[in-house]
C-alpha positions, 0 to 999 in steps of 0.5 A: 175177436177172431172168427176162428172156424172161418180162418181155419176153413179158409185154408186148403191143406195137403201133405205128401212126398217131395225132395230136398237136397238131403234126399226124400222129404215129407211135404205140407202145402197150404193154400189160401186167398188173401184180400190184398194185391199180390204186390202188398202180400209180397211186401208183407212177406219180404220186408223185414219190418213188416215180417216182424209185425205178423211173424217174428223179428228177422235179420240178415242179408235180404238178397238172392244167396243171402242168409237170414235168421228169424228170432227164436225160429229158423234161419237159412239161405235165400235160394230163389227170389222172383218178385212178386211171385216166388220166394224159396229159402232153406229152412234150418231149425236148431241142429237140423242138417243143411239141405234138409228143409226148404220153404217155397212161397208162390203168389198169384192174382185170384178172385180180386186178391192174392192166391198164397201157396206155401210148400214146406219140404223136409226130411223127417225122422220116421218116429217123429212123423209117426207121432205127430204127422203133418200137423207138427209143422202144419199147425205152426204155419197155420198160426203164422199165416193167421198173423199174416191174415190179420196184418193184411186186413188191418188187425194185428197181435202184439209181440206179447200177444203172439207169444201167449195167444196159443194159451187163450181159449181162442188160441186153443180153439184155433190149434185144435181145429187146425190140428184136426184139419191136418189130420184130415189132410193126412187121411186124404194122403192115405193115413189110417184112422188110427194114425190120424187120431194119434197124430191129431192128439199128440199135435194138439197136446204139444201146442196147447198142453191139453189132449184132444177130445 
């Protein structure tokens, strides 16, 4: 069993504005501490075999300037790689334009473990942002980093379980709490209560098929 509320509460979430090569961007920032050395966390997020155990299979040329592709997800180019502290990649999903989305991960030693920071910056259609807010991408990252948490602490979900976990009561609870947490981050960034309520409802329904209560 996963302590869902505890896992959700371990994460600090922010949303704001930034820039990518394509121009002005929306950002989501996730920050949490993992009980593992920096070198181990770095290996877990850069070794293709380990990535497949907690996220999804990935192929590519894993060096600065190389291209990668995550199975069923995004692909892009490795823009910066400074082991074991910083990794930055372009993050292109579907028919998104090159230069429209980037992900940067920063690691540092903290509290006997590793402070993990992930910042995702992307140009977003205003209509899409108005409908889903930061939770559209934020909940997805929360799910991924839950997998990393399990991996680093000796637990894991099988590939099949990862594909269906969101449909279980435990998975639905995690998504609902994550979506609400991103709503709070959106509120802290200046969104109105109506905007928060709408985006939380839509994001939760998108991931679970069930409207937020």
